[in-house]
C-alpha positions as CSV (number, residue, x, y, z in Angstrom):
1,F,3.9,-11.4,43.1
2,D,2.0,-14.2,40.8
3,Q,-1.6,-12.9,41.8
4,I,-2.7,-16.2,42.2
5,S,-2.2,-18.4,45.0
6,Y,-2.0,-22.4,45.0
7,T,-2.1,-25.2,47.7
8,W,0.0,-28.3,47.7
9,E,-3.2,-30.3,46.2
10,Q,-3.7,-28.1,43.6
11,Y,0.1,-27.8,43.1
12,G,0.0,-31.4,42.7
13,Q,-2.9,-31.5,40.7
14,Q,-1.7,-29.3,38.0
15,A,1.9,-30.9,37.9
16,K,0.0,-34.5,37.3
17,A,-2.1,-32.6,34.8
18,F,0.8,-31.8,33.1
19,A,2.2,-35.3,33.5
20,K,-0.8,-37.1,32.0
21,S,-0.3,-34.8,29.2
22,L,3.1,-35.9,28.2
23,I,2.4,-39.8,28.8
24,A,-0.7,-38.7,26.1
25,M,2.2,-36.9,23.6
26,K,3.9,-40.2,24.1
27,V,6.6,-38.8,25.4
28,K,9.1,-41.9,26.9
29,P,10.0,-42.6,30.3
30,Q,14.1,-41.2,30.8
31,T,13.4,-38.5,28.0
32,A,14.2,-34.6,28.3
33,V,11.9,-31.9,28.7
34,A,13.3,-28.4,28.5
35,I,12.0,-25.5,30.3
36,Q,13.2,-21.8,29.7
37,G,11.3,-18.5,31.3
38,S,11.3,-16.4,34.3
39,N,10.5,-17.7,37.4
40,S,6.9,-19.1,37.6
41,S,4.1,-21.5,39.0
42,H,4.2,-22.7,35.3
43,W,7.8,-23.8,35.9
44,L,7.6,-25.6,38.8
45,F,4.4,-27.3,37.5
46,A,6.3,-28.5,34.3
47,N,9.2,-29.9,36.2
48,I,7.8,-31.8,38.7
49,G,5.4,-32.9,36.0
50,T,8.0,-33.9,33.8
51,I,9.4,-35.8,36.6
52,L,6.2,-37.5,37.6
53,A,5.7,-39.0,34.3
54,G,9.4,-40.7,34.4
55,G,11.0,-37.7,32.4
56,I,13.8,-35.5,32.8
57,S,13.8,-31.9,33.2
58,A,15.9,-29.6,31.4
59,G,16.1,-26.1,32.8
60,V,17.4,-23.7,30.2
61,Y,18.5,-19.9,31.7
62,P,15.9,-17.1,30.6
63,T,18.7,-15.1,29.8
64,N,20.7,-17.6,27.5
65,N,21.2,-16.8,23.6
66,P,19.8,-18.9,20.9
67,E,22.9,-20.3,20.1
68,T,23.0,-21.7,24.0
69,S,19.5,-22.4,23.8
70,K,19.1,-24.7,21.2
71,H,22.7,-26.2,22.4
72,A,20.5,-27.3,25.8
73,V,17.8,-28.7,23.9
74,V,19.9,-30.7,20.9
75,N,22.3,-31.8,23.9
76,S,19.6,-33.0,26.0
77,G,17.7,-34.9,23.1
78,A,14.3,-32.8,24.4
79,A,11.0,-34.0,23.4
80,I,9.0,-30.8,24.5
81,V,10.5,-27.4,24.6
82,V,8.7,-25.6,27.6
83,V,9.1,-21.1,26.8
84,E,7.2,-18.1,28.9
85,D,6.8,-16.1,26.1
86,E,7.3,-15.1,22.1
87,K,11.0,-14.1,23.1
88,Q,11.7,-17.3,24.1
89,L,10.2,-19.1,21.8
90,A,12.1,-17.1,18.9
91,K,15.4,-18.5,20.2
92,Y,14.5,-21.4,18.8
93,V,13.7,-20.4,15.2
94,N,15.2,-23.1,12.6
95,C,16.1,-25.1,15.3
96,Y,16.7,-28.5,14.0
97,S,16.2,-31.5,16.5
98,T,14.2,-34.0,15.2
99,P,12.6,-35.2,18.4
100,I,11.4,-32.3,19.4
101,K,7.1,-32.6,19.5
102,C,6.0,-29.1,20.1
103,F,6.5,-26.0,22.1
104,V,4.7,-25.1,25.1
105,V,4.1,-21.7,25.6
106,W,2.5,-20.2,29.0
107,N,1.7,-16.7,28.1
108,K,-0.5,-16.1,25.4
109,V,1.6,-15.3,21.9
110,Q,0.7,-11.9,21.0
111,D,2.2,-12.0,17.4
112,E,1.4,-15.2,15.6
113,R,4.8,-14.2,13.4
114,F,6.9,-15.1,15.9
115,Q,5.9,-18.8,15.1
116,E,7.7,-18.2,11.8
117,G,10.9,-20.6,11.1
118,I,9.5,-22.7,13.9
119,K,9.9,-26.4,12.9
120,A,7.5,-27.9,15.4
121,P,3.6,-27.5,16.4
122,V,3.2,-24.2,18.9
123,L,0.3,-25.0,22.0
124,S,-0.8,-22.9,24.5
125,W,-0.3,-24.0,28.0
126,D,-4.2,-24.6,28.3
127,E,-3.8,-26.5,24.7
128,F,-1.1,-28.9,25.8
129,M,-2.8,-29.7,29.2
130,Q,-6.2,-30.9,27.6
131,K,-3.7,-33.3,25.7
132,G,-4.1,-35.6,28.9
133,E,-7.4,-35.4,29.8
134,N,-8.1,-39.1,28.6
135,I,-5.2,-40.6,30.6
136,S,-6.3,-42.1,33.6
137,D,-4.7,-42.1,37.3
138,E,-3.7,-45.5,36.7
139,K,-1.9,-45.1,33.9
140,L,0.3,-42.0,35.6
141,R,0.5,-44.2,38.6
142,S,2.1,-47.0,36.5
143,R,4.6,-44.4,35.1
144,M,5.4,-43.6,38.4
145,S,6.0,-47.1,39.7
146,K,8.7,-47.9,37.5
147,Q,11.0,-45.1,38.7
148,H,14.3,-45.9,40.4
149,T,15.9,-43.8,42.7
150,D,19.0,-43.7,40.7
151,H,17.3,-42.8,37.4
152,V,18.4,-39.2,36.2
153,C,15.1,-36.8,36.5
154,S,17.2,-33.7,36.7
155,L,19.7,-31.9,34.0
156,I,21.3,-28.6,35.2
157,Y,23.3,-26.7,32.8
158,T,26.7,-25.0,34.3
159,S,26.1,-21.2,33.4
160,G,30.1,-21.9,32.6
161,T,32.8,-18.8,32.1
162,T,33.9,-20.5,29.0
163,G,32.0,-22.5,25.9
164,L,29.1,-23.7,25.9
165,P,27.3,-25.4,29.4
166,K,27.6,-29.0,30.4
167,A,24.6,-31.0,31.9
168,A,24.6,-32.2,35.3
169,A,22.8,-35.2,35.6
170,L,21.0,-35.6,38.8
171,T,19.2,-38.7,40.1
172,H,16.1,-38.9,42.4
173,D,18.3,-39.7,45.1
174,N,20.8,-37.1,44.7
175,L,18.3,-34.1,45.1
176,T,16.2,-35.6,47.7
177,W,18.9,-36.8,50.0
178,T,20.3,-33.6,49.7
179,A,17.7,-31.5,50.7
180,S,16.7,-33.7,53.2
181,R,20.1,-33.5,54.8
182,A,20.1,-29.6,54.5
183,G,16.5,-28.8,55.3
184,E,16.9,-31.4,58.4
185,K,19.9,-30.0,59.8
186,F,17.9,-26.4,59.4
187,G,14.9,-27.4,60.8
188,L,12.7,-26.4,58.0
189,S,9.0,-26.8,58.5
190,D,5.7,-25.6,56.7
191,R,6.0,-22.5,59.5
192,D,8.7,-21.1,57.3
193,N,8.7,-19.3,53.6
194,G,11.3,-18.2,51.0
195,I,10.8,-16.7,47.9
196,S,11.6,-17.5,44.5
197,Y,14.0,-15.1,42.6
198,L,16.7,-17.4,41.4
199,P,16.8,-18.5,38.2
200,L,15.1,-22.1,38.9
201,S,17.2,-23.4,35.9
202,H,19.9,-22.8,38.7
203,I,20.5,-25.7,41.6
204,A,20.1,-23.8,44.6
205,A,16.6,-22.3,43.1
206,Q,15.4,-26.2,42.4
207,Q,16.6,-27.4,45.7
208,I,15.0,-23.8,47.5
209,D,12.1,-23.5,45.5
210,C,11.3,-27.0,44.6
211,I,12.5,-29.9,46.0
212,A,13.3,-29.1,49.7
213,A,9.5,-27.1,49.7
214,I,8.0,-30.2,48.7
215,L,9.5,-32.3,51.2
216,F,9.2,-29.8,54.1
217,G,6.0,-28.0,53.2
218,Y,7.2,-24.5,53.5
219,K,5.5,-21.7,51.5
220,I,7.2,-19.8,48.0
221,D,6.1,-16.5,47.0
222,I,7.3,-16.0,43.4
223,A,9.3,-12.9,42.2
224,P,8.5,-11.3,39.1
225,P,11.2,-11.3,36.7
226,T,12.4,-7.5,37.2
227,A,13.3,-8.8,40.6
228,L,17.2,-8.6,40.5
229,K,16.8,-5.2,38.5
230,G,17.6,-2.2,40.5
231,N,16.4,-2.1,43.8
232,N,13.4,-4.2,43.3
233,L,14.3,-7.6,44.8
234,K,14.2,-5.8,48.1
235,Q,10.8,-4.5,47.4
236,H,9.7,-7.9,47.0
237,I,11.3,-9.4,49.8
238,T,9.7,-7.0,52.2
239,Q,6.6,-8.1,50.9
240,A,7.2,-11.6,51.5
241,R,9.4,-11.1,54.5
242,P,11.3,-14.7,54.4
243,T,12.6,-16.8,57.3
244,C,14.9,-18.8,54.5
245,F,16.9,-16.3,52.2
246,L,19.8,-17.8,49.8
247,A,21.9,-14.8,47.7
248,V,25.0,-14.8,45.6
249,P,27.3,-12.3,46.9
250,R,27.0,-9.4,44.3
251,V,23.1,-9.1,46.1
252,W,24.4,-9.0,50.0
253,E,27.1,-6.9,48.6
254,K,24.0,-4.5,47.1
255,F,22.2,-4.6,50.2
256,K,24.6,-3.3,52.3
257,E,25.5,-0.2,49.8
258,G,22.0,0.4,50.0
259,I,22.2,1.1,53.4
260,E,25.8,2.7,53.6
261,E,24.0,5.0,50.9
262,K,21.1,5.8,53.1
263,L,23.4,6.8,56.2
264,A,25.8,8.6,54.1
265,D,22.5,11.6,54.0
266,A,22.2,10.7,57.8
267,P,22.4,12.9,60.6
268,W,25.5,12.7,62.6
269,H,24.4,11.3,65.6
270,K,22.1,8.8,64.0
271,K,25.3,7.7,62.4
272,M,27.0,7.2,65.8
273,L,24.2,5.2,66.9
274,F,24.0,2.7,64.4
275,D,27.6,2.2,65.0
276,I,27.4,1.4,68.2
277,A,24.7,-1.0,68.0
278,T,26.5,-2.8,65.0
279,R,29.6,-3.0,67.2
280,I,27.7,-4.1,70.5
281,T,26.0,-6.8,68.0
282,S,29.1,-7.9,66.4
283,W,30.4,-8.3,69.8
284,T,28.1,-10.0,71.5
285,K,27.6,-12.4,69.0
286,S,31.2,-13.2,68.6
287,S,32.9,-16.4,70.0
288,S,33.8,-16.0,73.4
289,S,37.4,-16.7,74.4
290,S,36.1,-17.3,78.9
291,S,33.5,-18.5,80.7
292,L,33.5,-14.7,82.0
293,E,33.5,-12.8,79.1
294,S,30.7,-14.9,77.9
295,F,28.9,-13.9,81.0
296,V,29.4,-10.2,80.5
297,K,28.7,-10.2,76.6
298,S,25.5,-12.1,77.6
299,V,24.3,-9.2,79.9
300,V,25.2,-6.5,77.8
301,D,23.4,-8.3,75.0
302,C,20.6,-8.6,77.5
303,T,20.2,-4.8,78.5
304,I,22.1,-2.4,76.1
305,G,22.0,-5.0,73.4
306,A,18.4,-5.9,73.7
307,L,17.6,-1.6,73.7
308,F,19.6,-0.8,70.7
309,N,18.2,-4.1,68.6
310,K,14.5,-2.5,68.9
311,V,15.8,1.1,68.6
312,I,18.1,0.3,65.3
313,I,18.6,-3.4,64.4
314,T,15.4,-4.2,64.0
315,P,14.2,-1.3,61.7
316,V,16.8,-1.3,59.6
317,K,16.1,-5.1,59.2
318,A,12.5,-4.7,58.6
319,A,13.3,-2.0,56.1
320,L,15.5,-4.6,54.3
321,G,12.3,-7.3,54.2
322,L,14.7,-9.7,56.9
323,D,13.1,-9.1,60.3
324,A,11.7,-12.9,60.1
325,C,14.3,-14.3,58.2
326,R,16.6,-16.9,60.7
327,I,18.1,-18.4,58.2
328,A,20.3,-16.4,55.8
329,A,22.8,-17.7,53.0
330,S,25.2,-17.3,50.3
331,G,26.5,-19.1,47.9
332,A,27.7,-19.5,44.0
333,A,31.1,-17.2,45.3
334,P,33.1,-16.4,48.0
335,L,31.4,-13.6,50.5
336,D,34.0,-11.1,51.0
337,P,34.4,-10.8,55.3
338,K,34.1,-7.3,55.3
339,V,30.4,-8.4,53.8
340,A,29.8,-10.7,56.4
341,Q,30.9,-8.9,59.5
342,F,28.3,-5.9,58.7
343,F,25.7,-7.7,58.5
344,T,26.7,-10.0,61.8
345,G,26.3,-6.2,62.9
346,L,23.0,-6.2,61.6
347,N,22.3,-10.1,64.1
348,I,22.2,-12.0,60.3
349,H,24.7,-14.2,60.5
350,I,25.1,-15.1,56.8
351,I,25.7,-19.0,56.3
352,D,28.6,-19.2,53.3
353,L,27.5,-22.2,51.7
354,F,30.3,-24.2,49.6
355,G,28.4,-26.2,46.6
356,S,28.0,-26.8,43.0
357,S,25.6,-28.4,40.5
358,E,27.2,-31.6,39.9
359,C,26.4,-31.7,43.9
360,S,23.2,-31.3,43.7
361,G,24.0,-28.1,45.8
362,P,25.3,-27.9,48.8
363,A,28.6,-29.3,49.8
364,T,29.6,-27.6,52.7
365,L,26.9,-25.8,55.4
366,G,27.8,-23.7,58.3
367,D,25.6,-23.6,61.5
368,V,23.4,-20.5,62.1
369,D,24.8,-19.4,65.7
370,D,28.2,-20.4,65.4
371,H,29.9,-20.0,61.5
372,P,33.9,-18.7,61.4
373,I,33.2,-15.4,59.3
374,G,35.3,-16.2,55.8
375,S,34.5,-20.0,56.0
376,C,31.9,-22.6,54.3
377,G,31.2,-24.2,57.0
378,K,31.4,-28.4,57.4
379,A,31.0,-30.5,54.7
380,L,27.3,-32.2,54.9
381,A,26.7,-34.6,57.1
382,G,27.0,-38.3,55.4
383,T,29.4,-36.9,52.8
384,D,33.4,-37.5,52.7
385,L,35.4,-34.1,51.6
386,I,39.4,-33.9,51.4
387,I,41.4,-31.8,50.1
388,A,44.1,-33.5,47.6
389,E,47.7,-33.0,47.3
390,P,48.0,-30.2,49.7
391,D,50.8,-27.2,49.7
392,E,52.8,-26.3,52.4
393,N,49.6,-24.2,53.6
394,G,47.4,-27.1,53.7
395,E,45.7,-26.2,50.2
396,G,44.6,-28.0,47.7
397,E,41.7,-29.3,45.3
398,I,38.4,-29.6,46.9
399,R,37.3,-33.6,46.1
400,L,34.2,-35.0,47.4
401,S,31.9,-38.4,47.4
402,G,28.7,-38.8,49.1
403,R,24.9,-38.9,47.7
404,H,24.8,-35.8,46.4
405,V,27.3,-36.3,43.8
406,F,26.3,-36.6,40.4
407,H,26.6,-39.3,37.8
408,G,28.4,-37.1,34.9
409,Y,27.5,-35.1,32.6
410,W,24.6,-35.5,30.2
411,G,26.3,-37.3,26.5
412,N,29.5,-36.1,27.7
413,E,32.0,-39.0,28.5
414,S,35.6,-37.6,28.5
415,A,34.1,-34.6,30.3
416,T,32.7,-36.9,32.9
417,R,36.0,-39.0,33.1
418,E,38.4,-35.3,33.8
419,S,35.6,-34.9,36.5
420,F,36.4,-37.3,39.0
421,D,39.9,-39.0,40.1
422,D,41.0,-42.6,40.6
423,N,39.6,-43.0,43.8
424,N,36.0,-41.8,42.4
425,Y,36.1,-38.4,43.8
426,F,34.5,-35.5,42.3
427,R,37.1,-32.8,41.2
428,T,35.5,-29.9,42.2
429,G,38.3,-27.2,40.4
430,D,38.2,-25.3,43.6
431,I,41.0,-24.6,45.9
432,G,40.5,-24.5,49.6
433,K,42.0,-25.5,53.2
434,L,40.5,-26.7,56.2
435,D,40.6,-25.7,60.2
436,G,40.8,-27.5,63.1
437,S,37.4,-28.1,63.4
438,G,36.6,-29.0,59.6
439,N,35.5,-25.9,58.5
440,L,36.4,-25.0,54.9
441,Y,38.0,-21.7,53.4
442,I,38.0,-21.8,49.6
443,T,41.3,-19.6,48.3
444,G,40.9,-20.2,44.7
445,R,40.3,-21.9,41.6
446,L,42.4,-24.1,39.2
447,K,40.7,-22.6,35.9
448,E,40.9,-19.3,36.8
449,L,44.5,-19.8,38.1
450,L,46.9,-17.7,36.3
451,K,50.1,-18.7,34.6
452,T,53.0,-15.8,34.3
453,S,55.4,-15.7,31.5
454,G,58.3,-16.2,34.6
455,G,56.1,-19.7,35.4
456,E,54.4,-18.9,38.5
457,N,50.9,-20.2,39.5
458,I,48.9,-16.7,40.8
459,P,45.6,-17.1,42.3
460,P,43.5,-13.9,41.2
461,V,40.5,-14.1,43.6
462,R,42.8,-13.8,46.9
463,I,43.8,-11.0,44.9
464,E,41.1,-9.3,43.8
465,Q,39.3,-9.8,47.5
466,K,42.4,-8.1,49.2
467,I,41.8,-5.1,46.5
468,Q,38.1,-5.1,47.7
469,Q,38.7,-5.0,51.2
470,E,41.0,-2.0,50.6
471,L,39.1,0.0,48.1
472,S,35.3,0.4,49.6
473,I,34.2,2.3,46.3
474,V,35.3,-0.7,44.3
475,S,32.6,-3.0,43.3
476,Q,34.2,-5.3,41.5
477,A,37.8,-6.4,40.6
478,V,39.6,-8.3,37.6
479,V,43.0,-9.7,38.2
480,I,45.1,-10.3,34.4
481,G,48.5,-11.7,34.0
482,N,47.7,-14.8,31.7
483,N,51.2,-15.5,30.3
484,K,52.4,-11.9,31.1
485,N,55.7,-10.7,33.0
486,Y,53.5,-8.9,35.9
487,L,49.6,-9.1,36.9
488,T,47.4,-6.1,36.1
489,C,44.1,-5.3,37.0
490,L,40.5,-3.8,36.0
491,L,38.2,-2.2,38.4
492,T,34.6,-0.9,38.4
493,L,32.9,1.4,40.6
494,K,29.8,0.8,42.8
495,T,26.6,2.7,41.1
496,E,23.3,3.5,41.9
497,Q,21.4,0.3,41.8
498,D,18.4,2.3,40.1
499,N,21.1,4.3,38.0
500,P,24.6,2.3,36.9
501,E,25.5,5.4,35.1
502,M,25.6,7.2,38.2
503,L,28.2,6.5,40.9
504,A,26.6,5.5,44.3
505,Q,26.2,8.3,46.8
506,S,28.8,6.6,49.5
507,V,31.4,6.8,46.5
508,V,30.7,10.5,45.6
509,A,30.9,11.3,49.5
510,E,34.1,9.3,49.9
511,L,35.7,11.0,46.2
512,A,34.8,14.4,47.9
513,K,37.0,14.0,50.8
514,L,39.4,13.5,48.0
515,G,38.3,17.2,46.4
516,S,37.0,14.8,43.2
517,H,33.9,16.2,41.8
518,A,32.9,13.2,40.2
519,K,29.4,11.8,39.7
520,T,29.5,9.1,36.9
521,P,32.4,6.3,36.5
522,Q,33.6,7.7,33.4
523,E,34.4,10.9,35.4
524,A,36.3,8.9,37.7
525,S,37.9,7.1,35.4
526,Q,39.5,10.1,34.4
527,D,40.2,12.1,37.4
528,P,44.4,12.3,39.1
529,L,42.7,12.7,42.1
530,V,40.6,9.1,42.0
531,Q,43.3,7.2,40.4
532,E,46.2,8.4,43.2
533,Y,43.1,7.1,45.6
534,L,42.9,4.0,44.0
535,K,46.7,3.5,43.5
536,K,47.4,4.1,47.2
537,G,45.1,1.2,47.9
538,I,46.3,-1.0,45.4
539,E,50.0,-0.2,47.0
540,R,48.3,-1.5,50.3
541,A,46.7,-4.7,48.9
542,N,50.3,-5.5,47.4
543,R,51.7,-5.5,50.9
544,Q,49.8,-8.2,51.8
545,A,50.7,-10.2,48.2
546,D,52.2,-14.1,49.2
547,S,54.8,-13.0,46.7
548,Q,56.2,-10.1,44.5
549,A,55.0,-12.1,41.5
550,Q,51.4,-11.6,43.3
551,Q,51.5,-7.5,42.8
552,V,49.6,-5.7,41.1
553,Q,51.3,-3.5,38.7
554,K,49.0,-1.2,36.9
555,F,45.5,-1.2,36.9
556,K,42.5,0.6,34.7
557,V,38.9,2.1,35.8
558,I,36.1,1.0,33.6
559,A,32.9,2.6,33.1
560,D,30.6,-0.3,33.1
561,E,30.4,-2.5,36.0
562,F,30.4,-5.8,34.8
563,S,26.8,-7.7,34.6
564,V,24.4,-10.8,33.2
565,A,23.1,-8.0,30.8
566,N,26.5,-7.0,29.2
567,G,27.6,-10.8,28.6
568,L,30.4,-10.2,31.3
569,M,29.0,-12.8,34.1
570,T,27.1,-15.8,34.3
571,A,23.4,-16.0,35.2
572,T,24.8,-16.8,38.3
573,L,27.1,-13.9,38.8
574,K,30.5,-15.3,38.0
575,L,33.0,-13.3,36.4
576,R,33.3,-14.4,32.7
577,R,37.1,-14.2,33.0
578,A,38.2,-14.8,28.5
579,E,34.8,-12.9,27.7
580,I,36.1,-9.6,30.0
581,V,39.8,-10.5,29.2
582,K,38.6,-10.2,24.9
583,R,36.1,-7.8,25.5
584,Y,38.7,-4.8,27.0
585,N,41.7,-6.5,25.6
586,T,42.9,-2.8,23.7
587,L,42.8,-1.5,27.5
588,I,44.5,-4.5,28.8
589,E,47.4,-4.2,26.2
590,E,47.9,-0.7,26.8
591,M,48.7,-1.3,30.3
592,Y,51.6,-4.0,29.0
593,S,52.5,-1.4,26.0
594,S,55.4,-0.2,27.7
């Protein structure tokens, strides 16, 4: 963690000092300041300081390549570019963006040669902060007083699965209203604490680590840049012991895999006790169908359940660092119901929310104690969510209206117009349905629909989920079939958290039952026994398909998992489908060659 702690008063002083320096540098209101780097106190100071000065904070993902980084700076018209270090600064070599007044580096530059090719002055953090020493408090208050709730204060660049990112322009009201509604629903207070590890350029992190934290006064521990690598995140969570924790589905899946790996090596009696304990917990926490069943569950929970919780459940939660967690959530992509059910057995009820940058974060939220597994909960209070043009199954595009919906994409009027329907509802591009209680279920995405050569529209997400449910050793599945006459699939296998070149222990154990000696993804991809095992799993998934056109006919196993590092996932861990198809085009064409 950041070894320096800040009180709220010190936080405010640093943000105001940054704002004064912007004024001293003659950065006008409603002008952007780009911020790129790992989560840190400097990121937060620059973000809030920019907003206090009437500016627009434009977060840039630290994993962006130079082209995408420059695009964000040029698109936003940033006057100041704040970066973490030499690595980020180097992305702006030969960046000819005339509004840039200077670059600010918050970590010390070790090699001055990194400044070669930078077309604006490069200042250290301290040098920049000194610029505003002569700006009075009154001058800053005057700048703040001229702001309006409908002024844009933040640009969130959508990570985008194709093309250059678009910037969702969010106002003061968008951010504070949404954070207030979500925080009030969960009773957030200064007694809570969270851990900042998701990129601060992402809407979820900005809302949880910044806006909501300020509104409700809870503590945030900032994890180091390596948090999402290997098993590091769990180590930092065990130190922070957050009461609120949001993760993308892949993080929850990794936690589950880690527990299963340890169980694989445990004695048989411990495995049995764990299984009994989680089954009892899941049963006692499930919705009751009658008053008698509810009474029986409460008795079991207070007696047998309490014992298992103390001896087995609590130690496992403590090992994850989630023993104090009262709000556990998942977002950015649908959570596998099996993963949600697994954690329910550990008395961790994961709230699977639905939202986007364009609606300032969450659009739906579940209840902590009453949340149907597989759903994303109900629409945020005060918003309107509709299913447009539903089919015979009640499925259609999810559209939204409310104070959380953005004003449009910065500098992109055509994309803005396309994003709203004739009634001014935001078109999410996601396909879903509502149950009788108003709970939302995500069933696909319009832009990810595959259209076969036979003219049938295929939702790949639903098929991929069924394959992963049938094959526990599979970490990722990507269905292919656009303009093809049948569907195929690329599969990746679960690997060790700290060594992606080796299969996870649980996978090795499962394959050993088949008689396979595979220890690596490469060995497994070439083993006939593994191929037959995967084939049978896909056949089971095919039997659940809505039509014959939605059945996968062939598959290939890929040795490497898709990741942000290899460019096949976005910063929010969404699949870059077009890039995957391009990268593995030769392998894909082999499946269609005969």
